[in-house]
PDB file of N, CA, C and O in Angstrom:
ATOM      1  N   MET A   1      88.514 147.854-156.053  1.00  0.00           N
ATOM      2  CA  MET A   1      89.615 148.780-156.071  1.00  0.00           C
ATOM      3  C   MET A   1      90.075 148.960-157.516  1.00  0.00           C
ATOM      4  O   MET A   1      90.196 148.003-158.280  1.00  0.00           O
ATOM      5  N   ARG A   2      90.320 150.190-157.851  1.00  0.00           N
ATOM      6  CA  ARG A   2      90.708 150.506-159.226  1.00  0.00           C
ATOM      7  C   ARG A   2      92.216 150.544-159.433  1.00  0.00           C
ATOM      8  O   ARG A   2      92.686 150.512-160.571  1.00  0.00           O
ATOM      9  N   SER A   3      92.978 150.611-158.344  1.00  0.00           N
ATOM     10  CA  SER A   3      94.432 150.695-158.499  1.00  0.00           C
ATOM     11  C   SER A   3      95.126 150.081-157.291  1.00  0.00           C
ATOM     12  O   SER A   3      94.516 149.881-156.241  1.00  0.00           O
ATOM     13  N   LEU A   4      96.395 149.791-157.456  1.00  0.00           N
ATOM     14  CA  LEU A   4      97.203 149.273-156.358  1.00  0.00           C
ATOM     15  C   LEU A   4      97.290 150.298-155.231  1.00  0.00           C
ATOM     16  O   LEU A   4      97.244 149.933-154.056  1.00  0.00           O
ATOM     17  N   THR A   5      97.412 151.556-155.575  1.00  0.00           N
ATOM     18  CA  THR A   5      97.482 152.609-154.564  1.00  0.00           C
ATOM     19  C   THR A   5      96.224 152.620-153.708  1.00  0.00           C
ATOM     20  O   THR A   5      96.314 152.678-152.482  1.00  0.00           O
ATOM     21  N   GLU A   6      95.048 152.564-154.337  1.00  0.00           N
ATOM     22  CA  GLU A   6      93.792 152.543-153.583  1.00  0.00           C
ATOM     23  C   GLU A   6      93.730 151.332-152.668  1.00  0.00           C
ATOM     24  O   GLU A   6      93.308 151.442-151.517  1.00  0.00           O
ATOM     25  N   ALA A   7      94.144 150.184-153.169  1.00  0.00           N
ATOM     26  CA  ALA A   7      94.122 148.959-152.366  1.00  0.00           C
ATOM     27  C   ALA A   7      95.060 149.071-151.169  1.00  0.00           C
ATOM     28  O   ALA A   7      94.741 148.592-150.081  1.00  0.00           O
ATOM     29  N   MET A   8      96.208 149.697-151.364  1.00  0.00           N
ATOM     30  CA  MET A   8      97.158 149.858-150.259  1.00  0.00           C
ATOM     31  C   MET A   8      96.654 150.851-149.216  1.00  0.00           C
ATOM     32  O   MET A   8      96.890 150.669-148.021  1.00  0.00           O
ATOM     33  N   LEU A   9      95.970 151.887-149.655  1.00  0.00           N
ATOM     34  CA  LEU A   9      95.497 152.923-148.733  1.00  0.00           C
ATOM     35  C   LEU A   9      94.201 152.548-148.025  1.00  0.00           C
ATOM     36  O   LEU A   9      93.933 153.052-146.934  1.00  0.00           O
ATOM     37  N   TYR A  10      93.403 151.686-148.612  1.00  0.00           N
ATOM     38  CA  TYR A  10      92.075 151.373-148.086  1.00  0.00           C
ATOM     39  C   TYR A  10      92.069 150.954-146.613  1.00  0.00           C
ATOM     40  O   TYR A  10      91.261 151.487-145.852  1.00  0.00           O
ATOM     41  N   PRO A  11      92.925 150.032-146.171  1.00  0.00           N
ATOM     42  CA  PRO A  11      92.840 149.601-144.769  1.00  0.00           C
ATOM     43  C   PRO A  11      92.980 150.739-143.756  1.00  0.00           C
ATOM     44  O   PRO A  11      92.287 150.742-142.738  1.00  0.00           O
ATOM     45  N   GLY A  12      93.847 151.686-144.015  1.00  0.00           N
ATOM     46  CA  GLY A  12      94.022 152.799-143.091  1.00  0.00           C
ATOM     47  C   GLY A  12      93.041 153.922-143.309  1.00  0.00           C
ATOM     48  O   GLY A  12      92.420 154.408-142.364  1.00  0.00           O
ATOM     49  N   VAL A  13      92.898 154.339-144.563  1.00  0.00           N
ATOM     50  CA  VAL A  13      92.015 155.466-144.881  1.00  0.00           C
ATOM     51  C   VAL A  13      90.555 155.081-144.655  1.00  0.00           C
ATOM     52  O   VAL A  13      89.747 155.917-144.252  1.00  0.00           O
ATOM     53  N   GLY A  14      90.215 153.824-144.913  1.00  0.00           N
ATOM     54  CA  GLY A  14      88.842 153.368-144.698  1.00  0.00           C
ATOM     55  C   GLY A  14      88.370 153.555-143.270  1.00  0.00           C
ATOM     56  O   GLY A  14      87.178 153.739-143.029  1.00  0.00           O
ATOM     57  N   LEU A  15      89.298 153.509-142.317  1.00  0.00           N
ATOM     58  CA  LEU A  15      88.948 153.722-140.909  1.00  0.00           C
ATOM     59  C   LEU A  15      88.414 155.131-140.660  1.00  0.00           C
ATOM     60  O   LEU A  15      87.680 155.358-139.699  1.00  0.00           O
ATOM     61  N   LEU A  16      88.775 156.057-141.509  1.00  0.00           N
ATOM     62  CA  LEU A  16      88.360 157.449-141.335  1.00  0.00           C
ATOM     63  C   LEU A  16      86.928 157.701-141.781  1.00  0.00           C
ATOM     64  O   LEU A  16      86.395 158.787-141.557  1.00  0.00           O
ATOM     65  N   GLU A  17      86.300 156.717-142.407  1.00  0.00           N
ATOM     66  CA  GLU A  17      84.936 156.914-142.903  1.00  0.00           C
ATOM     67  C   GLU A  17      83.945 157.204-141.785  1.00  0.00           C
ATOM     68  O   GLU A  17      82.902 157.806-142.040  1.00  0.00           O
ATOM     69  N   ASN A  18      84.237 156.797-140.564  1.00  0.00           N
ATOM     70  CA  ASN A  18      83.328 157.058-139.447  1.00  0.00           C
ATOM     71  C   ASN A  18      83.584 158.412-138.802  1.00  0.00           C
ATOM     72  O   ASN A  18      82.919 158.776-137.832  1.00  0.00           O
ATOM     73  N   CYS A  19      84.540 159.154-139.334  1.00  0.00           N
ATOM     74  CA  CYS A  19      84.834 160.503-138.864  1.00  0.00           C
ATOM     75  C   CYS A  19      84.120 161.499-139.777  1.00  0.00           C
ATOM     76  O   CYS A  19      83.480 161.105-140.752  1.00  0.00           O
ATOM     77  N   GLN A  20      84.226 162.735-139.472  1.00  0.00           N
ATOM     78  CA  GLN A  20      83.621 163.770-140.312  1.00  0.00           C
ATOM     79  C   GLN A  20      84.549 164.128-141.464  1.00  0.00           C
ATOM     80  O   GLN A  20      84.928 165.286-141.640  1.00  0.00           O
ATOM     81  N   LEU A  21      84.912 163.101-142.252  1.00  0.00           N
ATOM     82  CA  LEU A  21      85.806 163.271-143.391  1.00  0.00           C
ATOM     83  C   LEU A  21      85.280 162.520-144.595  1.00  0.00           C
ATOM     84  O   LEU A  21      84.641 161.478-144.454  1.00  0.00           O
ATOM     85  N   SER A  22      85.543 163.042-145.766  1.00  0.00           N
ATOM     86  CA  SER A  22      85.298 162.309-147.000  1.00  0.00           C
ATOM     87  C   SER A  22      86.570 161.549-147.321  1.00  0.00           C
ATOM     88  O   SER A  22      87.668 162.098-147.234  1.00  0.00           O
ATOM     89  N   VAL A  23      86.422 160.288-147.691  1.00  0.00           N
ATOM     90  CA  VAL A  23      87.588 159.490-148.101  1.00  0.00           C
ATOM     91  C   VAL A  23      87.604 159.308-149.609  1.00  0.00           C
ATOM     92  O   VAL A  23      88.208 158.367-150.124  1.00  0.00           O
ATOM     93  N   GLY A  24      86.946 160.200-150.304  1.00  0.00           N
ATOM     94  CA  GLY A  24      86.988 160.200-151.757  1.00  0.00           C
ATOM     95  C   GLY A  24      85.976 159.300-152.441  1.00  0.00           C
ATOM     96  O   GLY A  24      86.002 159.164-153.664  1.00  0.00           O
ATOM     97  N   ARG A  25      85.077 158.679-151.670  1.00  0.00           N
ATOM     98  CA  ARG A  25      84.023 157.904-152.345  1.00  0.00           C
ATOM     99  C   ARG A  25      83.194 158.868-153.183  1.00  0.00           C
ATOM    100  O   ARG A  25      82.893 159.983-152.755  1.00  0.00           O
ATOM    101  N   GLY A  26      82.836 158.431-154.362  1.00  0.00           N
ATOM    102  CA  GLY A  26      82.106 159.310-155.263  1.00  0.00           C
ATOM    103  C   GLY A  26      83.036 160.164-156.117  1.00  0.00           C
ATOM    104  O   GLY A  26      82.603 161.132-156.742  1.00  0.00           O
ATOM    105  N   THR A  27      84.328 159.797-156.140  1.00  0.00           N
ATOM    106  CA  THR A  27      85.292 160.441-157.024  1.00  0.00           C
ATOM    107  C   THR A  27      85.967 159.341-157.833  1.00  0.00           C
ATOM    108  O   THR A  27      85.703 158.159-157.615  1.00  0.00           O
ATOM    109  N   GLY A  28      86.817 159.713-158.742  1.00  0.00           N
ATOM    110  CA  GLY A  28      87.541 158.730-159.541  1.00  0.00           C
ATOM    111  C   GLY A  28      88.696 158.072-158.803  1.00  0.00           C
ATOM    112  O   GLY A  28      89.277 157.104-159.293  1.00  0.00           O
ATOM    113  N   THR A  29      89.031 158.593-157.626  1.00  0.00           N
ATOM    114  CA  THR A  29      90.147 158.042-156.851  1.00  0.00           C
ATOM    115  C   THR A  29      89.789 157.907-155.373  1.00  0.00           C
ATOM    116  O   THR A  29      90.340 158.621-154.535  1.00  0.00           O
ATOM    117  N   PRO A  30      88.867 156.992-155.045  1.00  0.00           N
ATOM    118  CA  PRO A  30      88.527 156.811-153.631  1.00  0.00           C
ATOM    119  C   PRO A  30      89.729 156.312-152.842  1.00  0.00           C
ATOM    120  O   PRO A  30      90.556 155.561-153.358  1.00  0.00           O
ATOM    121  N   PHE A  31      89.816 156.736-151.593  1.00  0.00           N
ATOM    122  CA  PHE A  31      90.862 156.375-150.631  1.00  0.00           C
ATOM    123  C   PHE A  31      92.197 157.043-150.914  1.00  0.00           C
ATOM    124  O   PHE A  31      93.103 156.971-150.083  1.00  0.00           O
ATOM    125  N   VAL A  32      92.345 157.689-152.063  1.00  0.00           N
ATOM    126  CA  VAL A  32      93.533 158.484-152.354  1.00  0.00           C
ATOM    127  C   VAL A  32      93.264 159.924-151.928  1.00  0.00           C
ATOM    128  O   VAL A  32      94.180 160.664-151.569  1.00  0.00           O
ATOM    129  N   LEU A  33      91.999 160.302-151.975  1.00  0.00           N
ATOM    130  CA  LEU A  33      91.581 161.637-151.556  1.00  0.00           C
ATOM    131  C   LEU A  33      90.974 161.564-150.164  1.00  0.00           C
ATOM    132  O   LEU A  33      90.284 160.603-149.823  1.00  0.00           O
ATOM    133  N   ILE A  34      91.234 162.566-149.386  1.00  0.00           N
ATOM    134  CA  ILE A  34      90.591 162.695-148.073  1.00  0.00           C
ATOM    135  C   ILE A  34      90.344 164.177-147.870  1.00  0.00           C
ATOM    136  O   ILE A  34      91.157 165.009-148.274  1.00  0.00           O
ATOM    137  N   GLY A  35      89.242 164.504-147.255  1.00  0.00           N
ATOM    138  CA  GLY A  35      89.001 165.920-147.041  1.00  0.00           C
ATOM    139  C   GLY A  35      87.674 166.195-146.393  1.00  0.00           C
ATOM    140  O   GLY A  35      86.892 165.294-146.090  1.00  0.00           O
ATOM    141  N   ALA A  36      87.453 167.454-146.196  1.00  0.00           N
ATOM    142  CA  ALA A  36      86.202 167.965-145.643  1.00  0.00           C
ATOM    143  C   ALA A  36      86.121 169.430-146.029  1.00  0.00           C
ATOM    144  O   ALA A  36      87.123 170.059-146.370  1.00  0.00           O
ATOM    145  N   SER A  37      84.935 169.946-145.970  1.00  0.00           N
ATOM    146  CA  SER A  37      84.751 171.336-146.376  1.00  0.00           C
ATOM    147  C   SER A  37      85.469 172.305-145.440  1.00  0.00           C
ATOM    148  O   SER A  37      85.734 173.446-145.819  1.00  0.00           O
ATOM    149  N   TYR A  38      85.786 171.867-144.230  1.00  0.00           N
ATOM    150  CA  TYR A  38      86.419 172.745-143.246  1.00  0.00           C
ATOM    151  C   TYR A  38      87.947 172.630-143.215  1.00  0.00           C
ATOM    152  O   TYR A  38      88.586 173.324-142.424  1.00  0.00           O
ATOM    153  N   ILE A  39      88.549 171.782-144.045  1.00  0.00           N
ATOM    154  CA  ILE A  39      89.998 171.567-144.024  1.00  0.00           C
ATOM    155  C   ILE A  39      90.711 172.612-144.882  1.00  0.00           C
ATOM    156  O   ILE A  39      90.307 172.885-146.012  1.00  0.00           O
ATOM    157  N   ASP A  40      91.774 173.189-144.329  1.00  0.00           N
ATOM    158  CA  ASP A  40      92.657 174.075-145.084  1.00  0.00           C
ATOM    159  C   ASP A  40      93.709 173.181-145.727  1.00  0.00           C
ATOM    160  O   ASP A  40      94.687 172.804-145.081  1.00  0.00           O
ATOM    161  N   ASP A  41      93.513 172.843-146.991  1.00  0.00           N
ATOM    162  CA  ASP A  41      94.362 171.863-147.664  1.00  0.00           C
ATOM    163  C   ASP A  41      95.823 172.290-147.741  1.00  0.00           C
ATOM    164  O   ASP A  41      96.714 171.447-147.634  1.00  0.00           O
ATOM    165  N   LEU A  42      96.085 173.568-147.921  1.00  0.00           N
ATOM    166  CA  LEU A  42      97.465 174.035-148.019  1.00  0.00           C
ATOM    167  C   LEU A  42      98.214 173.842-146.702  1.00  0.00           C
ATOM    168  O   LEU A  42      99.336 173.336-146.690  1.00  0.00           O
ATOM    169  N   ARG A  43      97.599 174.240-145.608  1.00  0.00           N
ATOM    170  CA  ARG A  43      98.245 174.101-144.292  1.00  0.00           C
ATOM    171  C   ARG A  43      98.398 172.646-143.898  1.00  0.00           C
ATOM    172  O   ARG A  43      99.441 172.255-143.375  1.00  0.00           O
ATOM    173  N   LEU A  44      97.368 171.829-144.142  1.00  0.00           N
ATOM    174  CA  LEU A  44      97.447 170.424-143.767  1.00  0.00           C
ATOM    175  C   LEU A  44      98.510 169.694-144.580  1.00  0.00           C
ATOM    176  O   LEU A  44      99.282 168.916-144.021  1.00  0.00           O
ATOM    177  N   ALA A  45      98.562 169.930-145.880  1.00  0.00           N
ATOM    178  CA  ALA A  45      99.573 169.285-146.720  1.00  0.00           C
ATOM    179  C   ALA A  45     100.977 169.688-146.263  1.00  0.00           C
ATOM    180  O   ALA A  45     101.875 168.849-146.200  1.00  0.00           O
ATOM    181  N   GLU A  46     101.161 170.947-145.950  1.00  0.00           N
ATOM    182  CA  GLU A  46     102.469 171.414-145.488  1.00  0.00           C
ATOM    183  C   GLU A  46     102.855 170.724-144.181  1.00  0.00           C
ATOM    184  O   GLU A  46     103.987 170.262-144.035  1.00  0.00           O
ATOM    185  N   ALA A  47     101.929 170.654-143.241  1.00  0.00           N
ATOM    186  CA  ALA A  47     102.216 170.020-141.947  1.00  0.00           C
ATOM    187  C   ALA A  47     102.496 168.527-142.101  1.00  0.00           C
ATOM    188  O   ALA A  47     103.415 168.000-141.473  1.00  0.00           O
ATOM    189  N   MET A  48     101.713 167.849-142.929  1.00  0.00           N
ATOM    190  CA  MET A  48     101.910 166.412-143.103  1.00  0.00           C
ATOM    191  C   MET A  48     103.214 166.115-143.845  1.00  0.00           C
ATOM    192  O   MET A  48     103.921 165.173-143.487  1.00  0.00           O
ATOM    193  N   ASN A  49     103.537 166.885-144.851  1.00  0.00           N
ATOM    194  CA  ASN A  49     104.795 166.688-145.570  1.00  0.00           C
ATOM    195  C   ASN A  49     106.007 166.982-144.690  1.00  0.00           C
ATOM    196  O   ASN A  49     107.079 166.415-144.903  1.00  0.00           O
ATOM    197  N   ALA A  50     105.845 167.864-143.703  1.00  0.00           N
ATOM    198  CA  ALA A  50     106.937 168.167-142.776  1.00  0.00           C
ATOM    199  C   ALA A  50     107.311 166.944-141.940  1.00  0.00           C
ATOM    200  O   ALA A  50     108.421 166.874-141.412  1.00  0.00           O
ATOM    201  N   GLU A  51     106.406 165.992-141.815  1.00  0.00           N
ATOM    202  CA  GLU A  51     106.689 164.763-141.070  1.00  0.00           C
ATOM    203  C   GLU A  51     107.608 163.818-141.838  1.00  0.00           C
ATOM    204  O   GLU A  51     108.169 162.888-141.257  1.00  0.00           O
ATOM    205  N   ARG A  52     107.765 164.051-143.132  1.00  0.00           N
ATOM    206  CA  ARG A  52     108.663 163.259-143.994  1.00  0.00           C
ATOM    207  C   ARG A  52     108.412 161.750-143.876  1.00  0.00           C
ATOM    208  O   ARG A  52     109.338 160.967-143.667  1.00  0.00           O
ATOM    209  N   LEU A  53     107.156 161.369-144.011  1.00  0.00           N
ATOM    210  CA  LEU A  53     106.810 159.951-143.981  1.00  0.00           C
ATOM    211  C   LEU A  53     107.366 159.282-145.227  1.00  0.00           C
ATOM    212  O   LEU A  53     107.119 159.756-146.336  1.00  0.00           O
ATOM    213  N   PRO A  54     108.110 158.195-145.074  1.00  0.00           N
ATOM    214  CA  PRO A  54     108.722 157.566-146.253  1.00  0.00           C
ATOM    215  C   PRO A  54     107.679 157.013-147.212  1.00  0.00           C
ATOM    216  O   PRO A  54     106.768 156.288-146.812  1.00  0.00           O
ATOM    217  N   GLY A  55     107.828 157.369-148.489  1.00  0.00           N
ATOM    218  CA  GLY A  55     106.960 156.835-149.524  1.00  0.00           C
ATOM    219  C   GLY A  55     105.614 157.505-149.648  1.00  0.00           C
ATOM    220  O   GLY A  55     104.772 157.044-150.418  1.00  0.00           O
ATOM    221  N   VAL A  56     105.384 158.576-148.916  1.00  0.00           N
ATOM    222  CA  VAL A  56     104.076 159.242-148.940  1.00  0.00           C
ATOM    223  C   VAL A  56     104.292 160.735-149.113  1.00  0.00           C
ATOM    224  O   VAL A  56     105.202 161.329-148.534  1.00  0.00           O
ATOM    225  N   ARG A  57     103.428 161.319-149.925  1.00  0.00           N
ATOM    226  CA  ARG A  57     103.448 162.783-150.019  1.00  0.00           C
ATOM    227  C   ARG A  57     102.010 163.259-150.053  1.00  0.00           C
ATOM    228  O   ARG A  57     101.127 162.563-150.554  1.00  0.00           O
ATOM    229  N   PHE A  58     101.784 164.423-149.529  1.00  0.00           N
ATOM    230  CA  PHE A  58     100.453 164.998-149.418  1.00  0.00           C
ATOM    231  C   PHE A  58     100.359 166.197-150.344  1.00  0.00           C
ATOM    232  O   PHE A  58     101.222 167.074-150.322  1.00  0.00           O
ATOM    233  N   VAL A  59      99.318 166.238-151.155  1.00  0.00           N
ATOM    234  CA  VAL A  59      99.181 167.249-152.188  1.00  0.00           C
ATOM    235  C   VAL A  59      97.857 167.986-151.984  1.00  0.00           C
ATOM    236  O   VAL A  59      96.804 167.351-151.930  1.00  0.00           O
ATOM    237  N   PRO A  60      97.895 169.313-151.869  1.00  0.00           N
ATOM    238  CA  PRO A  60      96.637 170.045-151.742  1.00  0.00           C
ATOM    239  C   PRO A  60      95.878 170.039-153.068  1.00  0.00           C
ATOM    240  O   PRO A  60      96.381 170.539-154.075  1.00  0.00           O
ATOM    241  N   VAL A  61      94.699 169.489-153.070  1.00  0.00           N
ATOM    242  CA  VAL A  61      93.820 169.488-154.239  1.00  0.00           C
ATOM    243  C   VAL A  61      92.401 169.759-153.766  1.00  0.00           C
ATOM    244  O   VAL A  61      92.094 169.611-152.583  1.00  0.00           O
ATOM    245  N   ARG A  62      91.562 170.145-154.668  1.00  0.00           N
ATOM    246  CA  ARG A  62      90.143 170.365-154.360  1.00  0.00           C
ATOM    247  C   ARG A  62      89.341 169.310-155.106  1.00  0.00           C
ATOM    248  O   ARG A  62      89.615 169.035-156.274  1.00  0.00           O
ATOM    249  N   PHE A  63      88.355 168.718-154.444  1.00  0.00           N
ATOM    250  CA  PHE A  63      87.485 167.733-155.085  1.00  0.00           C
ATOM    251  C   PHE A  63      86.087 167.850-154.506  1.00  0.00           C
ATOM    252  O   PHE A  63      85.901 168.353-153.398  1.00  0.00           O
ATOM    253  N   THR A  64      85.115 167.386-155.257  1.00  0.00           N
ATOM    254  CA  THR A  64      83.729 167.393-154.820  1.00  0.00           C
ATOM    255  C   THR A  64      83.181 165.985-154.975  1.00  0.00           C
ATOM    256  O   THR A  64      82.866 165.569-156.090  1.00  0.00           O
ATOM    257  N   PRO A  65      83.060 165.239-153.876  1.00  0.00           N
ATOM    258  CA  PRO A  65      82.548 163.873-153.968  1.00  0.00           C
ATOM    259  C   PRO A  65      81.067 163.868-154.307  1.00  0.00           C
ATOM    260  O   PRO A  65      80.330 164.792-153.962  1.00  0.00           O
ATOM    261  N   SER A  66      80.644 162.810-154.989  1.00  0.00           N
ATOM    262  CA  SER A  66      79.216 162.695-155.332  1.00  0.00           C
ATOM    263  C   SER A  66      78.517 161.659-154.462  1.00  0.00           C
ATOM    264  O   SER A  66      77.347 161.352-154.686  1.00  0.00           O
ATOM    265  N   ALA A  67      79.222 161.119-153.471  1.00  0.00           N
ATOM    266  CA  ALA A  67      78.632 160.103-152.594  1.00  0.00           C
ATOM    267  C   ALA A  67      79.132 160.308-151.169  1.00  0.00           C
ATOM    268  O   ALA A  67      80.140 160.974-150.932  1.00  0.00           O
ATOM    269  N   ASN A  68      78.403 159.720-150.235  1.00  0.00           N
ATOM    270  CA  ASN A  68      78.746 159.717-148.813  1.00  0.00           C
ATOM    271  C   ASN A  68      78.764 161.111-148.212  1.00  0.00           C
ATOM    272  O   ASN A  68      78.175 162.044-148.758  1.00  0.00           O
ATOM    273  N   ILE A  69      79.450 161.242-147.079  1.00  0.00           N
ATOM    274  CA  ILE A  69      79.494 162.507-146.353  1.00  0.00           C
ATOM    275  C   ILE A  69      80.135 163.586-147.233  1.00  0.00           C
ATOM    276  O   ILE A  69      81.049 163.303-148.008  1.00  0.00           O
ATOM    277  N   PHE A  70      79.665 164.778-147.111  1.00  0.00           N
ATOM    278  CA  PHE A  70      80.109 165.922-147.909  1.00  0.00           C
ATOM    279  C   PHE A  70      79.792 165.759-149.393  1.00  0.00           C
ATOM    280  O   PHE A  70      80.455 166.350-150.244  1.00  0.00           O
ATOM    281  N   SER A  71      78.778 164.956-149.696  1.00  0.00           N
ATOM    282  CA  SER A  71      78.343 164.787-151.080  1.00  0.00           C
ATOM    283  C   SER A  71      78.002 166.144-151.674  1.00  0.00           C
ATOM    284  O   SER A  71      77.258 166.925-151.081  1.00  0.00           O
ATOM    285  N   ASN A  72      78.553 166.415-152.845  1.00  0.00           N
ATOM    286  CA  ASN A  72      78.340 167.662-153.593  1.00  0.00           C
ATOM    287  C   ASN A  72      78.837 168.906-152.863  1.00  0.00           C
ATOM    288  O   ASN A  72      78.373 170.014-153.132  1.00  0.00           O
ATOM    289  N   GLN A  73      79.789 168.721-151.932  1.00  0.00           N
ATOM    290  CA  GLN A  73      80.406 169.849-151.241  1.00  0.00           C
ATOM    291  C   GLN A  73      81.905 169.842-151.542  1.00  0.00           C
ATOM    292  O   GLN A  73      82.517 168.774-151.557  1.00  0.00           O
ATOM    293  N   PRO A  74      82.505 170.998-151.780  1.00  0.00           N
ATOM    294  CA  PRO A  74      83.938 171.031-152.051  1.00  0.00           C
ATOM    295  C   PRO A  74      84.742 170.540-150.852  1.00  0.00           C
ATOM    296  O   PRO A  74      84.474 170.931-149.715  1.00  0.00           O
ATOM    297  N   CYS A  75      85.717 169.691-151.107  1.00  0.00           N
ATOM    298  CA  CYS A  75      86.622 169.178-150.087  1.00  0.00           C
ATOM    299  C   CYS A  75      88.047 169.342-150.614  1.00  0.00           C
ATOM    300  O   CYS A  75      88.247 169.757-151.756  1.00  0.00           O
ATOM    301  N   ALA A  76      89.029 169.016-149.784  1.00  0.00           N
ATOM    302  CA  ALA A  76      90.406 169.230-150.229  1.00  0.00           C
ATOM    303  C   ALA A  76      91.386 168.263-149.594  1.00  0.00           C
ATOM    304  O   ALA A  76      91.234 167.912-148.424  1.00  0.00           O
ATOM    305  N   LEU A  77      92.356 167.841-150.320  1.00  0.00           N
ATOM    306  CA  LEU A  77      93.601 167.161-149.974  1.00  0.00           C
ATOM    307  C   LEU A  77      93.694 165.793-150.610  1.00  0.00           C
ATOM    308  O   LEU A  77      92.864 164.915-150.374  1.00  0.00           O
ATOM    309  N   GLU A  78      94.709 165.635-151.412  1.00  0.00           N
ATOM    310  CA  GLU A  78      95.072 164.310-151.897  1.00  0.00           C
ATOM    311  C   GLU A  78      96.012 163.779-150.838  1.00  0.00           C
ATOM    312  O   GLU A  78      97.133 164.265-150.683  1.00  0.00           O
ATOM    313  N   ILE A  79      95.544 162.773-150.108  1.00  0.00           N
ATOM    314  CA  ILE A  79      96.250 162.395-148.894  1.00  0.00           C
ATOM    315  C   ILE A  79      97.574 161.724-149.146  1.00  0.00           C
ATOM    316  O   ILE A  79      98.543 161.991-148.435  1.00  0.00           O
ATOM    317  N   ALA A  80      97.644 160.878-150.117  1.00  0.00           N
ATOM    318  CA  ALA A  80      98.896 160.139-150.226  1.00  0.00           C
ATOM    319  C   ALA A  80      99.100 159.628-151.631  1.00  0.00           C
ATOM    320  O   ALA A  80      98.154 159.280-152.338  1.00  0.00           O
ATOM    321  N   ARG A  81     100.309 159.593-152.002  1.00  0.00           N
ATOM    322  CA  ARG A  81     100.717 158.930-153.233  1.00  0.00           C
ATOM    323  C   ARG A  81     101.808 157.963-152.847  1.00  0.00           C
ATOM    324  O   ARG A  81     102.852 158.354-152.325  1.00  0.00           O
ATOM    325  N   ALA A  82     101.561 156.721-153.104  1.00  0.00           N
ATOM    326  CA  ALA A  82     102.595 155.729-152.814  1.00  0.00           C
ATOM    327  C   ALA A  82     103.697 155.880-153.844  1.00  0.00           C
ATOM    328  O   ALA A  82     103.429 155.936-155.044  1.00  0.00           O
ATOM    329  N   MET A  83     104.891 155.945-153.395  1.00  0.00           N
ATOM    330  CA  MET A  83     106.026 156.048-154.294  1.00  0.00           C
ATOM    331  C   MET A  83     106.961 154.881-154.025  1.00  0.00           C
ATOM    332  O   MET A  83     106.929 154.292-152.945  1.00  0.00           O
ATOM    333  N   ASN A  84     107.772 154.555-154.976  1.00  0.00           N
ATOM    334  CA  ASN A  84     108.755 153.490-154.831  1.00  0.00           C
ATOM    335  C   ASN A  84     108.110 152.131-154.579  1.00  0.00           C
ATOM    336  O   ASN A  84     108.619 151.348-153.777  1.00  0.00           O
ATOM    337  N   ILE A  85     107.016 151.845-155.240  1.00  0.00           N
ATOM    338  CA  ILE A  85     106.385 150.531-155.112  1.00  0.00           C
ATOM    339  C   ILE A  85     107.071 149.595-156.093  1.00  0.00           C
ATOM    340  O   ILE A  85     107.181 149.891-157.283  1.00  0.00           O
ATOM    341  N   ARG A  86     107.522 148.481-155.583  1.00  0.00           N
ATOM    342  CA  ARG A  86     108.188 147.501-156.435  1.00  0.00           C
ATOM    343  C   ARG A  86     107.421 146.198-156.403  1.00  0.00           C
ATOM    344  O   ARG A  86     106.845 145.829-155.379  1.00  0.00           O
ATOM    345  N   ARG A  87     107.414 145.506-157.521  1.00  0.00           N
ATOM    346  CA  ARG A  87     106.797 144.197-157.590  1.00  0.00           C
ATOM    347  C   ARG A  87     107.504 143.276-156.605  1.00  0.00           C
ATOM    348  O   ARG A  87     108.733 143.252-156.529  1.00  0.00           O
ATOM    349  N   GLY A  88     106.704 142.514-155.849  1.00  0.00           N
ATOM    350  CA  GLY A  88     107.277 141.576-154.886  1.00  0.00           C
ATOM    351  C   GLY A  88     107.517 142.177-153.522  1.00  0.00           C
ATOM    352  O   GLY A  88     108.036 141.500-152.635  1.00  0.00           O
ATOM    353  N   GLY A  89     107.158 143.418-153.336  1.00  0.00           N
ATOM    354  CA  GLY A  89     107.343 144.020-152.026  1.00  0.00           C
ATOM    355  C   GLY A  89     106.941 145.478-152.048  1.00  0.00           C
ATOM    356  O   GLY A  89     106.778 146.078-153.110  1.00  0.00           O
ATOM    357  N   GLN A  90     106.785 146.030-150.881  1.00  0.00           N
ATOM    358  CA  GLN A  90     106.398 147.413-150.759  1.00  0.00           C
ATOM    359  C   GLN A  90     107.536 148.180-150.126  1.00  0.00           C
ATOM    360  O   GLN A  90     108.267 147.662-149.282  1.00  0.00           O
ATOM    361  N   ARG A  91     107.669 149.399-150.540  1.00  0.00           N
ATOM    362  CA  ARG A  91     108.643 150.262-149.932  1.00  0.00           C
ATOM    363  C   ARG A  91     107.940 151.560-149.603  1.00  0.00           C
ATOM    364  O   ARG A  91     107.354 152.183-150.488  1.00  0.00           O
ATOM    365  N   GLY A  92     107.983 151.969-148.391  1.00  0.00           N
ATOM    366  CA  GLY A  92     107.367 153.235-148.008  1.00  0.00           C
ATOM    367  C   GLY A  92     106.201 153.080-147.057  1.00  0.00           C
ATOM    368  O   GLY A  92     106.131 153.803-146.064  1.00  0.00           O
ATOM    369  N   PHE A  93     105.291 152.175-147.318  1.00  0.00           N
ATOM    370  CA  PHE A  93     104.160 152.022-146.414  1.00  0.00           C
ATOM    371  C   PHE A  93     104.512 151.024-145.368  1.00  0.00           C
ATOM    372  O   PHE A  93     103.697 150.736-144.491  1.00  0.00           O
TER     373      PHE A  93
END
């Protein structure tokens, strides 16, 4: 894991690897990105942000993974950014 955010997201996002989704492997930020060539990133980000999950925000982005499913195919959505992380405890997740 390259960052605390990736380590925090891995247990949940990693479960999606058996679905028809890219979890960002083959990018500089695995497990922070999730997507597929068929996802409308703008609509999905809007719907997910409407849920107002504490400590998480969804950002529409485009990425092209170089590994795993959807390798070399455009995908979209930065699934989560952990916010309000404090040493000695987590807030939000």
